[in-house]
C-alpha positions in Angstrom: 70.1 -93.4 217.9 72.8 -94.9 215.7 76.4 -94.9 216.8 78.2 -91.8 215.9 80.3 -91.6 212.7 82.9 -88.8 212.8 82.8 -86.3 210.0 85.8 -85.4 207.9 88.2 -82.9 209.5 87.9 -80.4 206.6 84.1 -80.3 207.2 84.6 -79.8 210.9 86.9 -76.8 210.1 84.0 -75.1 208.3 81.6 -75.8 211.2 84.1 -74.3 213.7 84.6 -71.3 211.4 80.9 -70.7 211.3 80.8 -70.8 215.1 83.8 -68.5 215.6 82.3 -65.9 213.3 78.7 -66.4 214.6 77.4 -67.0 211.1 73.7 -67.4 210.5 73.4 -70.9 208.9 71.0 -73.1 207.1 71.4 -76.7 207.9 70.0 -79.5 205.8 69.8 -82.8 207.8 70.2 -86.3 206.4 66.4 -86.7 206.7 66.0 -83.6 204.4 64.6 -81.4 207.1 66.0 -77.9 207.5 67.2 -75.9 210.5 68.1 -72.2 210.5 69.9 -70.3 213.2 73.2 -68.9 214.4 76.2 -71.3 214.8 77.3 -71.0 218.5 79.8 -73.7 219.3 80.5 -77.4 219.0 80.7 -79.9 221.9 81.9 -83.5 222.3 79.8 -85.6 224.6 80.8 -88.5 226.8 79.9 -91.0 224.1 82.4 -89.2 221.8 79.7 -87.8 219.5 80.1 -84.3 218.3 77.3 -81.7 218.2 76.7 -78.2 216.9 74.8 -75.8 219.2 72.6 -73.6 217.1 70.6 -70.5 218.4 67.3 -70.6 216.6 64.5 -68.0 216.7 62.8 -70.0 219.5 65.5 -71.8 221.5 69.0 -73.4 221.4 69.2 -76.6 219.5 71.9 -79.3 219.4 72.5 -81.0 216.1 74.7 -84.1 215.9 77.4 -83.5 213.2 77.0 -86.8 211.4 73.3 -85.9 210.8 74.2 -82.8 208.8 74.1 -83.3 205.0 74.7 -79.6 204.1 75.7 -76.4 205.8 75.1 -73.1 204.1 75.3 -69.4 204.9 74.2 -66.5 202.8 75.8 -63.7 204.7 77.8 -61.3 202.5 81.6 -61.8 202.8 81.3 -65.2 204.5 84.3 -67.5 204.1 82.1 -70.1 202.5 78.6 -70.4 201.1 77.6 -74.1 201.0 79.5 -77.2 202.2 78.1 -80.6 201.4 79.0 -83.1 204.2 77.2 -86.1 202.7 
């Protein structure tokens, strides 16, 4: 895997907000694949890479933050709808 490139702080804030509020999210990755699930938390690993933990219908998935191109939620009353990270 490529070395980690930190994301902008403003984008990190939206991801943290999604986790704090337990938003159901739709994530478009940089390879154009899509993941759906509930944002749970973020974690920093020993190599200093940052990850989003996502509860999907099947299992919990870890997504490296610099692989996220877009983060969306369609829940009514959410603090944001779509954030483009790339």
